[in-house]
C-alpha positions in Angstrom: 0.0 -0.1 0.1 1.3 3.5 -1.1 2.2 5.4 2.1 0.0 8.3 1.0 0.0 9.8 4.5 3.5 9.4 5.6 4.5 11.7 8.2 0.9 13.0 9.0 -1.3 12.5 12.0 -4.7 11.2 12.3 -7.3 11.3 15.0 -10.1 8.5 14.7 -12.8 8.5 17.4 -14.5 5.6 18.8 -11.8 3.4 17.4 -11.0 0.6 19.9 -13.1 -1.8 18.1 -15.3 -2.5 15.0 -15.1 0.0 12.0 -13.3 2.6 13.9 -10.4 0.0 14.5 -10.4 -0.7 10.6 -10.1 2.9 10.2 -7.2 3.4 12.5 -5.4 0.3 11.0 -6.0 1.8 7.4 -4.5 5.3 8.7 -1.4 3.5 10.0 -0.9 1.3 6.8 -0.8 4.7 5.0 1.9 5.9 7.0 0.0 8.2 9.4 0.6 8.4 13.2 -2.7 7.6 14.8 -4.5 8.9 17.9 -7.2 6.5 19.2 -10.0 7.7 21.2 -12.9 5.9 22.7 -15.3 6.0 25.8 -13.9 2.3 26.5 -10.7 1.3 25.3 -11.0 -2.1 25.9 -12.3 -4.5 23.2 -14.4 -6.7 25.8 -16.5 -9.1 24.4 -16.5 -7.4 20.9 -12.9 -8.0 20.2 -12.5 -8.5 16.5 -11.6 -12.1 15.5 -8.5 -10.9 13.3 -6.8 -8.8 16.2 -3.1 -9.3 16.4 -2.7 -7.5 19.7 -4.9 -6.7 22.8 -5.1 -3.1 21.9 -5.7 -1.2 18.7 -2.8 1.0 19.7 -0.4 -2.0 19.8 -1.7 -3.0 16.4 -1.3 0.5 15.1 2.4 0.5 16.3 3.2 -2.8 14.9 2.7 -1.2 11.6 5.5 1.2 12.1 3.9 4.4 13.1 3.5 6.2 16.5 0.2 6.2 18.3 -1.6 7.8 21.3 -4.8 6.6 23.0 -7.3 8.6 25.1 -10.3 7.0 27.0 -13.1 9.5 27.6 -16.5 10.8 26.5 -16.7 12.4 23.3 -19.6 14.7 24.5 -17.3 16.4 26.9 -15.5 19.3 25.6 -12.7 19.4 28.2 -11.9 15.8 27.0 -12.1 16.6 23.2 -10.0 19.6 23.8 -7.3 17.8 25.4 -7.2 15.2 22.6 -6.9 17.9 20.0 -4.0 19.7 21.8 -2.2 16.8 23.0 -2.1 15.5 19.3 -0.8 18.7 18.1 1.8 19.0 20.7 3.0 15.5 20.4 3.1 15.2 16.6 3.4 18.9 15.3 0.2 18.5 13.2 -3.3 17.2 13.0 -4.1 16.3 9.3 -7.0 14.0 9.6 -10.0 13.7 11.9 -12.4 10.9 11.3 -15.6 11.2 13.4 -16.4 7.8 14.0 -18.2 7.8 17.3 -21.8 6.8 16.8 -24.8 4.4 17.6 -27.4 4.6 20.2 -25.0 4.0 23.2 -27.6 1.3 24.6 -30.3 3.7 24.6 -32.5 1.0 22.7 -35.1 1.5 20.0 -38.5 3.4 20.4 -41.2 5.1 18.5 -40.8 9.0 18.2 -44.3 9.6 19.6 -43.5 7.3 22.8 -39.8 8.0 23.3 -38.4 9.7 26.6 -36.8 13.1 25.9 -33.5 11.8 27.7 -33.1 9.0 25.4 -33.7 11.1 22.4 -31.1 13.6 23.5 -28.7 11.1 24.6 -28.4 9.5 21.1 -28.3 13.0 19.4 -25.3 13.8 21.6 -23.6 10.5 20.8 -23.9 11.0 17.1 -23.9 14.8 16.7 -22.4 16.5 19.5 -19.3 14.4 19.4 -18.9 15.2 15.6 -19.4 18.9 16.3 -16.8 19.0 19.1 -14.2 17.0 17.6 -14.5 19.1 14.4 -14.5 22.3 16.3 -11.3 21.7 18.1 -9.5 19.8 15.1 -10.7 22.5 12.7 -9.3 25.3 14.5 -5.8 23.7 14.4 -6.4 22.8 10.9 -7.1 26.4 10.0 -3.8 27.6 11.6 -2.0 24.8 9.1 -4.3 26.1 6.4 -4.9 22.2 5.4 -6.5 19.2 6.7 -9.4 16.6 6.2 -12.3 16.2 8.3 -14.3 12.8 7.7 -17.6 12.3 9.2 -19.3 8.9 9.6 -23.0 9.5 9.0 -25.3 6.4 7.8 -27.9 5.7 5.3 -30.2 6.0 8.2 -29.8 9.8 7.8 -31.3 9.7 4.5 -33.7 6.8 4.6 -35.3 5.8 7.9 -34.3 2.1 7.8 -35.9 1.0 11.0 -39.0 3.0 12.3 -38.0 2.6 15.7 -34.6 4.8 15.6 -35.8 8.1 15.3 -33.1 9.4 17.4 -30.4 7.8 15.6 -31.7 8.8 12.0 -32.2 12.4 13.3 -28.6 12.4 14.6 -27.1 11.1 11.4 -29.1 13.4 9.1 -27.7 16.3 11.4 -24.3 15.1 10.8 -24.8 15.2 7.1 -26.0 18.8 7.3 -23.2 19.7 9.6 -20.7 18.1 7.0 -22.1 20.7 4.3 -22.0 23.7 6.8 -18.5 23.0 7.9 -17.2 22.4 4.5 -18.3 25.8 3.4 -16.6 27.4 6.5 -13.3 25.8 6.1 -13.0 25.6 2.4 -11.0 28.9 2.4 -8.4 27.4 4.7 -7.8 24.3 2.4 -9.6 22.1 4.8 -12.1 19.6 3.0 -15.0 18.1 5.0 -16.9 15.0 3.7 -18.8 12.1 5.0 -19.5 8.7 4.3 -23.0 6.8 4.8 -22.3 3.1 5.5 -25.4 0.8 5.4 -25.3 -2.6 6.9 -21.8 -3.3 7.8 -20.4 -6.5 9.4 -18.8 -6.1 12.7 -18.6 -8.6 15.8 -21.1 -6.3 17.5 -23.3 -5.9 14.6 -23.4 -9.7 13.8 -24.4 -10.3 17.3 -27.5 -7.9 17.3 -28.6 -9.2 14.0 -27.7 -12.8 14.1 -31.3 -14.0 13.4 -32.0 -11.4 10.9 -28.8 -11.2 8.5 -30.4 -13.2 5.8 -33.4 -11.0 5.6 -31.4 -7.9 5.9 -29.1 -9.2 3.1 -31.8 -9.5 0.7 -32.5 -5.7 0.8 -29.0 -5.1 -0.3 -28.9 -4.8 -4.2 -25.2 -6.1 -4.5 -26.4 -9.3 -2.4 -24.1 -9.0 0.5 -23.7 -7.2 3.7 -20.8 -4.8 3.8 -17.5 -5.2 5.6 -15.3 -2.8 7.5 -12.6 -2.9 4.6 -15.5 -1.6 2.3 -15.8 1.4 4.4 -12.1 1.8 4.9 -11.3 2.0 1.3 -13.6 5.1 0.9 -12.0 6.4 4.1 -8.6 6.3 2.5 -9.9 8.2 -0.7 -11.4 10.8 1.6 -8.1 11.2 3.9 -5.6 11.3 0.9 -4.8 13.5 -1.9 -6.9 11.5 -4.2 -10.1 13.5 -2.8 -8.3 17.0 -2.7 -11.2 18.7 -5.1 -14.1 16.9 -3.0 -15.9 18.7 -0.2 -19.2 18.9 1.3 -20.1 15.7 0.0 -21.6 12.4 1.5 -20.6 8.9 -0.1 -22.8 6.0 0.4 -21.1 2.9 1.2 -24.0 0.6 1.1 -24.3 -1.7 -1.7 -27.0 0.4 -3.2 -29.3 -0.1 -0.2 -30.3 3.7 -0.2 -30.7 4.4 -3.9 -32.5 1.2 -5.0 -34.6 0.0 -2.0 -37.4 1.5 0.0 -37.1 1.9 3.6 -38.2 -0.8 6.1 -40.0 -0.8 9.3 -40.4 -4.5 9.8 -37.5 -5.1 12.1 -38.4 -3.7 15.5 -35.5 -4.8 17.8 -32.7 -2.5 16.5 -30.2 -1.3 19.0 -26.7 -0.6 19.1 
């Protein structure tokens, strides 16, 4: 793999497991130093089967680059500020930010007309507030540098309500897409690009555990006929993080096997939770 990010530094949020881990490893393979953040750095029961070390930081370092790790809540601005400032002081630059924190944080499903406000706010914070805070603090460092790339992880659910019982998650991801466009306009004069990817159904240890009995049904909804992989997403992240996408900003790229464009939404599956 060509070292297109050699000597650069990337922050990958929510990167202790799953898709975030794949993004961190991809950045390292491209030559970047990698800063790992997560609310829980231990992989726990969701440790990936192909993990070659106890932590993602160890895996990253084994690829020949340096790495920092921070455990904390991405909705806490003091924590986010610390991560950004420590990254800059340690490596001298902050070149790529991948806002991967998301999900429902165990809040569970529910109908919009029945959902408690606290549950709704929690999921909005996990998906939108974390993206805003990391983009704010990384963006200010990038403005001083007059270069940088911010990549937000949205979801097909931000365009199409895949599950009627996740209004909080769909709303949060839709807001991430809107924030991507707004910040792209704000930061363009500084040479900073802001883009997003919108994954569809992507297989991870955690996702597979939740949908074990429904994978066959979900696969039938995907025009390309298979559930996506973390590698599928990482390839697009690579494009957005490197010079291959220098003239692209304010865009959202679907990594969904055609799910959004070629299939209607579904409300039949009612036990979705992440």
